[in-house]
TORPA-4810 file (N, C-alpha, C, O; in nm, 3 decimals):
<nodes>
NODE_1_0.086_-0.116_0.000_0.000_0.000_0.000_0.091_0.123_0.000_0.186_0.130_0.078_M
NODE_2_0.062_0.218_-0.085_0.149_0.334_-0.094_0.109_0.442_0.007_0.004_0.433_0.071_D
NODE_3_0.193_0.540_0.020_0.175_0.644_0.121_0.051_0.727_0.093_-0.017_0.770_0.186_V
NODE_4_0.021_0.751_-0.033_-0.097_0.831_-0.068_-0.225_0.762_-0.023_-0.316_0.828_0.027_Q
NODE_5_-0.234_0.633_-0.039_-0.352_0.559_0.003_-0.369_0.564_0.154_-0.480_0.581_0.204_T
NODE_6_-0.259_0.549_0.226_-0.265_0.557_0.371_-0.308_0.697_0.414_-0.386_0.711_0.508_I
NODE_7_-0.258_0.799_0.347_-0.298_0.936_0.377_-0.445_0.961_0.351_-0.511_1.030_0.428_G
NODE_8_-0.496_0.905_0.243_-0.638_0.921_0.212_-0.722_0.852_0.317_-0.822_0.907_0.363_I
NODE_9_-0.683_0.732_0.356_-0.757_0.659_0.461_-0.757_0.739_0.590_-0.861_0.754_0.654_I
NODE_10_-0.640_0.790_0.629_-0.630_0.867_0.752_-0.714_0.994_0.745_-0.779_1.031_0.842_A
NODE_11_-0.714_1.060_0.631_-0.793_1.182_0.615_-0.942_1.157_0.623_-1.015_1.234_0.685_G
NODE_12_-0.987_1.051_0.560_-1.130_1.018_0.563_-1.174_0.982_0.705_-1.280_1.024_0.750_V
NODE_13_-1.092_0.906_0.775_-1.126_0.868_0.912_-1.126_0.990_1.003_-1.214_1.003_1.088_V
NODE_14_-1.030_1.080_0.986_-1.025_1.202_1.066_-1.148_1.287_1.042_-1.208_1.339_1.136_A
NODE_15_-1.186_1.302_0.916_-1.305_1.381_0.883_-1.430_1.318_0.942_-1.516_1.389_0.995_L
NODE_16_-1.442_1.188_0.933_-1.558_1.119_0.990_-1.563_1.136_1.142_-1.670_1.157_1.199_A
NODE_17_-1.447_1.128_1.208_-1.444_1.144_1.354_-1.485_1.285_1.393_-1.560_1.303_1.490_A
NODE_18_-1.439_1.385_1.321_-1.475_1.523_1.352_-1.624_1.546_1.328_-1.690_1.612_1.409_I
NODE_19_-1.676_1.493_1.219_-1.819_1.509_1.190_-1.903_1.443_1.299_-2.002_1.501_1.344_I
NODE_20_-1.865_1.324_1.342_-1.939_1.257_1.449_-1.931_1.335_1.580_-2.029_1.341_1.654_L
NODE_21_-1.815_1.394_1.610_-1.800_1.475_1.730_-1.892_1.597_1.724_-1.962_1.627_1.820_Y
NODE_22_-1.892_1.665_1.610_-1.977_1.783_1.595_-2.125_1.746_1.605_-2.202_1.816_1.671_V
NODE_23_-2.165_1.637_1.541_-2.304_1.594_1.550_-2.343_1.556_1.693_-2.455_1.584_1.736_L
NODE_24_-2.252_1.493_1.766_-2.279_1.459_1.905_-2.299_1.584_1.989_-2.393_1.593_2.067_D
NODE_25_-2.211_1.681_1.972_-2.224_1.807_2.047_-2.351_1.882_2.007_-2.419_1.939_2.092_R
NODE_26_-2.381_1.881_1.878_-2.500_1.951_1.830_-2.627_1.887_1.885_-2.721_1.957_1.922_W
NODE_27_-2.630_1.755_1.891_-2.749_1.686_1.941_-2.770_1.710_2.090_-2.883_1.703_2.139_S
NODE_28_-2.662_1.737_2.163_-2.672_1.765_2.306_-2.686_1.914_2.335_-2.691_1.956_2.451_K
NODE_29_-2.692_1.995_2.229_-2.703_2.141_2.240_-2.585_2.200_2.318_-2.602_2.294_2.396_K
NODE_30_-2.467_2.146_2.297_-2.346_2.195_2.361_-2.256_2.260_2.257_-2.269_2.236_2.137_E
NODE_31_-2.165_2.343_2.305_-2.071_2.409_2.215_-1.966_2.310_2.166_-1.928_2.216_2.236_D
NODE_32_-1.919_2.335_2.044_-1.814_2.252_1.986_-1.680_2.315_2.022_-1.656_2.432_1.990_V
NODE_33_-1.594_2.240_2.087_-1.461_2.286_2.121_-1.367_2.247_2.006_-1.344_2.129_1.981_D
NODE_34_-1.315_2.347_1.938_-1.234_2.323_1.820_-1.106_2.246_1.856_-1.061_2.161_1.779_V
NODE_35_-1.049_2.275_1.971_-0.927_2.205_2.011_-0.955_2.057_2.033_-0.877_1.972_1.991_A
NODE_36_-1.066_2.026_2.098_-1.101_1.885_2.119_-1.131_1.815_1.986_-1.093_1.700_1.967_N
NODE_37_-1.199_1.885_1.896_-1.229_1.826_1.765_-1.099_1.798_1.689_-1.086_1.694_1.624_A
NODE_38_-1.005_1.891_1.697_-0.877_1.871_1.628_-0.799_1.754_1.689_-0.743_1.673_1.616_A
NODE_39_-0.796_1.746_1.823_-0.726_1.635_1.888_-0.790_1.502_1.851_-0.720_1.404_1.825_K
NODE_40_-0.921_1.499_1.848_-0.992_1.377_1.811_-0.962_1.338_1.668_-0.938_1.221_1.639_L
NODE_41_-0.964_1.434_1.577_-0.935_1.407_1.437_-0.793_1.358_1.415_-0.771_1.263_1.339_G
NODE_42_-0.696_1.422_1.480_-0.556_1.381_1.465_-0.535_1.242_1.524_-0.465_1.159_1.465_V
NODE_43_-0.595_1.217_1.639_-0.580_1.084_1.701_-0.641_0.975_1.614_-0.581_0.870_1.595_S
NODE_44_-0.761_1.001_1.561_-0.826_0.902_1.475_-0.745_0.878_1.349_-0.732_0.765_1.303_A
NODE_45_-0.689_0.985_1.292_-0.608_0.971_1.171_-0.480_0.892_1.200_-0.438_0.810_1.119_A
NODE_46_-0.420_0.917_1.315_-0.297_0.845_1.350_-0.324_0.696_1.368_-0.247_0.613_1.320_A
NODE_47_-0.431_0.664_1.436_-0.464_0.523_1.457_-0.499_0.456_1.323_-0.451_0.347_1.294_V
NODE_48_-0.582_0.522_1.244_-0.621_0.464_1.115_-0.501_0.449_1.022_-0.489_0.348_0.953_A
NODE_49_-0.414_0.548_1.019_-0.295_0.539_0.937_-0.202_0.428_0.982_-0.144_0.357_0.900_G
NODE_50_-0.188_0.413_1.113_-0.104_0.306_1.166_-0.159_0.169_1.135_-0.085_0.079_1.096_G
NODE_51_-0.288_0.153_1.150_-0.351_0.024_1.120_-0.341_-0.005_0.971_-0.310_-0.118_0.931_V
NODE_52_-0.367_0.095_0.888_-0.359_0.075_0.743_-0.216_0.039_0.701_-0.196_-0.044_0.613_A
NODE_53_-0.118_0.102_0.764_0.022_0.071_0.733_0.058_-0.070_0.779_0.128_-0.143_0.709_Y
NODE_54_0.010_-0.106_0.897_0.044_-0.237_0.953_-0.015_-0.352_0.873_0.048_-0.456_0.858_A
NODE_55_-0.135_-0.333_0.823_-0.201_-0.441_0.751_-0.201_-0.417_0.600_-0.278_-0.478_0.527_V
NODE_56_-0.115_-0.329_0.554_-0.115_-0.289_0.415_-0.050_-0.386_0.320_-0.014_-0.348_0.209_G
NODE_57_-0.034_-0.509_0.359_0.028_-0.609_0.270_-0.070_-0.648_0.160_-0.188_-0.616_0.165_A
NODE_58_-0.018_-0.718_0.061_-0.102_-0.762_-0.050_-0.204_-0.866_-0.006_-0.310_-0.879_-0.068_D
NODE_59_-0.174_-0.940_0.099_-0.268_-1.041_0.147_-0.396_-0.980_0.200_-0.500_-1.047_0.203_D
NODE_60_-0.390_-0.857_0.242_-0.509_-0.791_0.298_-0.617_-0.777_0.192_-0.736_-0.788_0.223_V
NODE_61_-0.578_-0.754_0.069_-0.676_-0.741_-0.039_-0.752_-0.871_-0.058_-0.873_-0.870_-0.081_A
NODE_62_-0.683_-0.983_-0.047_-0.750_-1.113_-0.059_-0.848_-1.135_0.055_-0.960_-1.181_0.033_E
NODE_63_-0.806_-1.103_0.176_-0.893_-1.121_0.293_-1.014_-1.030_0.281_-1.127_-1.072_0.309_V
NODE_64_-0.993_-0.905_0.240_-1.104_-0.812_0.225_-1.203_-0.860_0.120_-1.324_-0.845_0.137_A
NODE_65_-1.152_-0.920_0.013_-1.239_-0.972_-0.092_-1.322_-1.089_-0.040_-1.441_-1.098_-0.069_E
NODE_66_-1.260_-1.177_0.038_-1.333_-1.291_0.094_-1.440_-1.244_0.192_-1.552_-1.296_0.192_K
NODE_67_-1.405_-1.147_0.276_-1.502_-1.096_0.374_-1.617_-1.027_0.303_-1.733_-1.043_0.343_V
NODE_68_-1.587_-0.950_0.200_-1.692_-0.882_0.125_-1.785_-0.983_0.059_-1.907_-0.967_0.064_T
NODE_69_-1.730_-1.086_0.000_-1.811_-1.190_-0.064_-1.898_-1.261_0.039_-2.016_-1.287_0.013_T
NODE_70_-1.842_-1.292_0.154_-1.919_-1.360_0.259_-2.031_-1.271_0.311_-2.141_-1.318_0.336_A
NODE_71_-2.003_-1.142_0.327_-2.106_-1.049_0.375_-2.217_-1.034_0.273_-2.335_-1.027_0.310_A
NODE_72_-2.183_-1.028_0.146_-2.285_-1.016_0.043_-2.372_-1.140_0.039_-2.494_-1.130_0.024_Q
NODE_73_-2.312_-1.257_0.053_-2.389_-1.380_0.054_-2.479_-1.387_0.176_-2.590_-1.440_0.169_E
NODE_74_-2.433_-1.333_0.286_-2.510_-1.337_0.410_-2.636_-1.252_0.398_-2.741_-1.291_0.449_M
NODE_75_-2.628_-1.139_0.330_-2.742_-1.049_0.320_-2.826_-1.070_0.195_-2.944_-1.035_0.193_F
NODE_76_-2.766_-1.125_0.091_-2.837_-1.140_-0.036_-2.878_-1.286_-0.061_-2.978_-1.313_-0.127_V
NODE_77_-2.800_-1.376_-0.008_-2.824_-1.518_-0.036_-2.953_-1.570_0.024_-3.017_-1.504_0.107_G
NODE_78_-2.990_-1.688_-0.018_-3.112_-1.754_0.030_-3.086_-1.811_0.172_-2.992_-1.888_0.192_K
NODE_79_-3.170_-1.772_0.268_-3.148_-1.824_0.404_-3.173_-1.974_0.412_-3.270_-2.025_0.355_P
NODE_80_-3.086_-2.042_0.482_-3.101_-2.187_0.499_-3.106_-2.217_0.648_-3.009_-2.194_0.721_E
NODE_81_-3.219_-2.267_0.691_-3.236_-2.300_0.834_-3.236_-2.446_0.855_-3.249_-2.492_0.969_F
</nodes>
């Protein structure tokens, strides 16, 4: 996995974490603390980037494909009891 892909993954995760933080604060009618949102986003990006780097081998693509196929069969396939 190249550095750009890891960066994109980290960026998307950071953005999602910040959006969820803002929505949580908004739903509780509380103020959004920008410093806390930034810390949360950076922490989420660091963890996601680290995990993506650690499991970024070529074998991960095979595992992801198998899991995706199994999940699709689970939700789309004919139930057997």
